[in-house]
C-alpha positions in Angstrom: -14.7 15.8 -13.8 -12.1 16.6 -11.2 -8.7 15.1 -11.5 -6.0 14.3 -9.2 -3.6 17.3 -9.2 0.2 16.8 -8.3 1.6 19.5 -5.9 4.4 21.5 -7.7 7.1 19.9 -5.6 6.6 16.4 -7.2 7.8 15.1 -10.3 5.2 15.7 -12.9 6.8 13.8 -15.9 7.0 10.4 -14.3 4.5 7.8 -13.5 2.9 8.0 -10.1 4.0 5.9 -7.1 2.0 5.2 -4.0 2.5 3.1 -0.8 -0.5 0.9 -0.5 -2.7 0.9 2.6 -1.8 -1.9 4.8 -3.7 -2.1 8.3 -1.3 -2.2 11.3 1.6 -1.1 9.1 1.3 2.1 7.2 0.7 4.3 10.5 2.3 7.7 10.8 5.6 6.0 12.1 6.0 3.7 9.2 5.4 6.9 6.6 8.2 8.7 8.4 10.3 5.6 8.1 9.6 5.2 4.4 10.0 8.8 3.9 13.4 8.6 5.3 14.6 6.4 2.5 12.5 8.1 -0.3 8.9 8.7 -0.2 6.3 7.6 -2.6 4.3 10.4 -4.4 1.2 9.5 -2.4 0.4 7.9 1.0 -2.8 6.2 1.9 -3.9 5.8 5.5 -4.8 2.6 7.2 -8.7 2.1 6.9 -11.0 4.0 9.3 -13.6 1.7 10.2 -16.9 3.1 9.5 -20.3 2.0 11.0 -23.0 3.6 13.1 -21.1 4.0 16.1 -17.8 4.7 14.5 -15.7 7.8 15.4 -12.3 8.9 13.6 -9.4 6.8 15.0 -7.1 9.1 16.6 -4.1 7.1 15.9 -4.8 6.8 12.0 -5.7 10.4 12.0 -2.1 11.2 13.1 -0.9 10.2 9.9 -2.7 13.0 8.3 -2.4 15.7 11.1 1.2 15.0 12.3 2.4 14.0 8.9 5.6 15.9 7.9 6.8 13.9 5.1 5.9 16.6 2.4 3.7 14.1 0.5 -0.2 14.1 0.2 -2.0 11.6 2.1 -5.3 9.9 1.2 -7.8 8.9 3.8 -9.0 5.5 3.5 -12.4 4.2 4.7 -13.9 0.8 4.9 -17.8 0.3 5.5 -21.0 -0.2 3.8 -23.4 2.0 5.9 -24.2 4.9 3.3 -25.1 7.5 5.9 -22.1 6.6 8.2 -19.8 6.5 5.1 -21.1 10.1 4.0 -20.8 11.3 7.8 -17.2 9.9 7.9 -16.2 11.4 4.5 -17.3 14.9 5.4 -15.4 14.7 8.8 -12.3 13.7 6.9 -12.8 16.5 4.5 -12.3 18.8 7.5 -8.6 17.6 7.5 -5.7 18.3 5.2 -6.1 15.3 3.0 -5.3 14.6 -0.7 -8.7 12.8 -1.1 -11.1 10.2 0.4 -10.4 6.6 -0.6 -13.0 3.9 -0.4 -11.5 0.2 0.4 -13.2 -2.1 -1.9 -10.3 -4.9 -1.9 -9.3 -5.8 1.8 -9.1 -9.8 1.5 -9.3 -10.6 5.2 -12.4 -12.9 5.9 -13.3 -11.1 9.0 -13.6 -8.1 7.1 -15.4 -9.3 3.8 -17.8 -11.5 5.7 -19.3 -8.1 7.2 -19.9 -7.1 3.5 -17.1 -4.4 3.5 -13.7 -4.2 1.8 -13.5 -7.0 -0.8 -17.1 -7.9 0.2 -18.6 -5.1 -1.6 -17.4 -6.4 -4.9 -20.4 -9.1 -4.6 -22.9 -6.2 -5.0 -22.3 -3.7 -7.8 -25.6 -2.2 -7.0 -24.7 -1.5 -3.5 -21.3 -0.1 -4.7 -23.3 2.2 -7.1 -25.3 3.8 -4.4 -22.4 4.2 -2.2 -20.4 6.1 -4.6 -23.3 8.2 -5.7 -23.7 9.4 -2.2 -19.8 9.6 -1.6 -19.4 11.8 -4.8 -22.0 14.2 -3.8 -20.5 14.6 -0.3 -16.8 14.8 -1.6 -17.2 17.5 -4.1 -14.2 19.6 -3.3 -11.3 17.2 -3.5 -10.6 13.7 -5.1 -12.8 10.7 -4.4 -10.7 7.6 -5.0 -11.2 3.8 -4.9 -9.0 0.9 -4.2 -10.5 -2.4 -5.6 -9.7 -6.0 -6.6 -10.7 -7.8 -9.7 -13.6 -9.5 -8.0 -14.6 -11.7 -5.2 -14.1 -15.5 -6.2 -14.0 -14.6 -10.0 -14.1 -11.6 -12.4 -17.9 -11.7 -13.0 -18.6 -8.1 -11.5 -15.4 -6.5 -12.7 -16.5 -4.6 -15.8 -19.7 -3.7 -14.2 -17.9 -2.2 -11.1 -15.7 -0.4 -13.7 -18.5 1.1 -15.2 -19.9 2.3 -11.8 -16.5 3.7 -11.3 -16.9 5.8 -14.5 -20.5 6.7 -13.7 -19.6 8.7 -10.6 -16.6 10.2 -11.8 -13.9 8.7 -9.6 -10.8 10.5 -9.6 -8.2 7.7 -9.2 -8.6 3.9 -9.1 -6.1 1.5 -7.6 -6.6 -2.0 -8.9 -4.9 -5.1 -7.4 -4.8 -7.6 -10.0 -6.0 -10.6 -8.0 -9.5 -11.5 -6.5 -10.5 -11.3 -2.8 -10.2 -15.1 -2.6 -6.8 -15.0 -4.1 -5.6 -13.2 -1.2 -1.9 -12.6 -1.9 -1.2 -15.9 -3.8 -1.3 -16.8 -7.5 -0.7 -14.7 -10.7 -1.6 -11.1 -10.7 -3.6 -10.6 -13.9 -1.9 -7.3 -15.2 -4.1 -7.8 -18.3 -7.1 -7.0 -16.4 -5.6 -3.9 -15.0 -5.0 -2.9 -18.7 -8.6 -3.6 -19.3 -9.3 -1.0 -16.4 -6.9 1.5 -17.8 -8.8 1.2 -21.2 -12.4 1.2 -19.7 -12.2 4.0 -17.0 -11.7 7.8 -17.5 -9.7 8.3 -14.4 -5.9 7.6 -13.8 -5.4 3.9 -12.6 -2.5 2.8 -10.4 -1.5 -1.0 -10.7 -1.2 -2.9 -7.4 0.1 -6.5 -6.9 3.4 -8.0 -6.4 5.6 -5.2 -7.8 8.5 -6.2 -6.1 11.5 -4.3 -7.9 11.9 -1.3 -9.9 12.3 -3.4 -13.0 8.9 -5.1 -12.3 7.2 -1.7 -11.9 8.6 -0.8 -15.4 7.2 -4.0 -16.8 4.1 -3.5 -15.1 3.6 0.2 -16.4 4.5 -1.1 -19.8 2.1 -3.9 -19.8 -0.8 -2.0 -18.3 -0.5 1.6 -19.4 -1.4 2.6 -15.9 -0.7 6.0 -14.7 1.5 4.7 -11.9 2.1 1.8 -9.3 0.8 1.1 -5.9 3.3 -0.9 -3.7 2.6 -2.6 -0.5 4.2 -5.3 1.3 7.6 -5.3 -1.1 8.2 -1.7 0.3 8.3 -3.3 3.9 11.2 -5.3 2.7 12.9 -2.5 0.7 12.0 0.9 1.7 14.3 2.4 -1.0 11.9 0.7 -3.6 10.3 4.2 -4.5 13.4 5.9 -5.1 14.7 2.9 -7.2 11.7 3.1 -9.2 12.2 6.7 -9.9 15.8 6.1 -11.2 14.6 3.3 -13.3 12.1 5.6 -14.8 14.7 8.2 -15.6 17.0 5.5 -17.2 19.4 6.1 -14.4 21.4 3.3 -12.7 19.7 2.0 -9.6 21.7 2.7 -6.3 22.4 -0.6 -4.5 21.9 -0.6 -0.8 24.6 -1.9 1.5 23.5 -4.5 3.9 24.8 -2.2 6.7 21.9 0.3 5.5 19.5 -2.6 6.0 20.5 -3.1 9.4 20.1 0.5 10.2 16.5 0.2 8.7 15.9 -2.7 11.1 16.9 -0.5 13.9 14.5 2.2 12.9 11.7 -0.5 12.8 12.7 -1.8 16.2 12.4 1.7 17.7 8.5 2.1 16.8 6.7 4.4 19.1 4.6 1.4 20.2 7.7 -0.4 21.6 7.3 1.1 25.0 3.9 -0.6 25.6 4.5 -3.6 23.4 5.3 -7.0 25.1 8.7 -8.4 24.1 7.3 -11.2 22.2 4.9 -8.9 20.2 7.7 -6.7 19.5 9.7 -9.6 18.0 6.7 -10.7 16.0 6.3 -7.2 14.7 9.9 -6.9 13.5 9.6 -10.6 11.9 6.7 -9.3 9.7 9.1 -6.9 7.9 11.9 -9.4 8.1 10.0 -11.9 6.0 10.3 -9.7 3.1 13.8 -8.1 3.8 15.3 -11.6 4.2 14.1 -12.5 0.5 16.7 -10.1 -0.8 19.6 -10.8 1.8 21.0 -14.1 0.4 19.9 -16.4 -2.3 20.0 -19.5 -0.2 17.5 -18.4 2.3 19.7 -18.9 5.2 19.0 -15.6 6.8 15.2 -16.1 6.6 15.4 -19.7 8.1 17.5 -18.5 10.8 15.4 -15.4 11.4 12.4 -17.4 11.8 14.0 -19.7 14.3 14.9 -17.0 16.8 12.9 -16.8 19.9 13.7 -13.6 21.6 15.1 -9.9 21.0 18.8 -10.8 21.7 18.8 -13.7 19.2 17.1 -11.7 16.6 19.3 -8.7 16.8 22.3 -10.6 17.2 21.6 -12.4 13.9 20.9 -9.3 12.1 24.4 -8.0 13.4 26.2 -11.2 12.2 24.6 -11.3 8.9 24.1 -7.7 7.8 27.5 -6.2 9.5 29.6 -8.8 8.2 32.6 -7.5 6.2 32.3 -7.2 2.6 30.4 -5.1 0.1 27.3 -7.3 -0.1 24.3 -5.2 -1.0 20.4 -6.0 -0.9 19.4 -7.5 -4.1 17.5 -5.2 -6.6 15.0 -8.3 -7.2 14.2 -10.6 -4.4 15.8 -14.1 -4.9 13.6 -16.5 -6.3 12.9 -19.9 -4.7 13.9 -18.5 -1.3 
């Protein structure tokens, strides 16, 4: 069975880190922004939609072909048509990718209702057929899978893990919730630990890893080969560096709120800004600020005031007032509870 190989430039003595694929977030621009603050070991693209008329998205492809972060990039696909998944996987293998990843976890209803993403977890037999064909097609580089614990419950969890083993998957990322859980409720790290014990490939633990301390706790609890961080990296792009510091038993470097303000500026300057209506641009920035704000003040004042802003001027003025205030306040290393 082939194994995921780490480039020489990466730490080999530490658990792996990866930025989770997030649709409309983890594009080339955000990968570059994250890289400025400290890249994960691996990036994953937004998913390439696969069906009988699909073609490779040029904007998602840019995250591979124009990526100068120095980190390997896995190309993720979402779909259920086996001939089209095979066709797309072969096309992707013509590019400089770390491997091909199959999305079996997207919890958006408009996605799983098409029997793709998390919807595949309802049919282990279909997953078996898909992975059998993809394993044959992707034979010169890693084939990886991102999944959840199940659809409404964990009834198919172990059966699908056995399918993962049967087709020599090279890396498995497990989000410790079901599809119907979305992003709510307790993450079942004990079941991620079960996956680590049951499959032969490295496992990345995913789900609510919001701090370096949490990452260490999850690694200890699950025995996973590494962690995959999604939404919390939107709020703290320094998180991957902080995780590495914690793994080396080094003090974690606090981030001054002035640096957080600079991060917001980078987000504001997204290349899409020129064609984005002002209201949409404010909405885009608030997606990130919903996470950033949770680590700014324990009372939640910044979060509340941010959500009340109506336009660009109000929003950026608030950021200036709170984040550039005199003092030595830093971004909390763990989001404040109860905000």
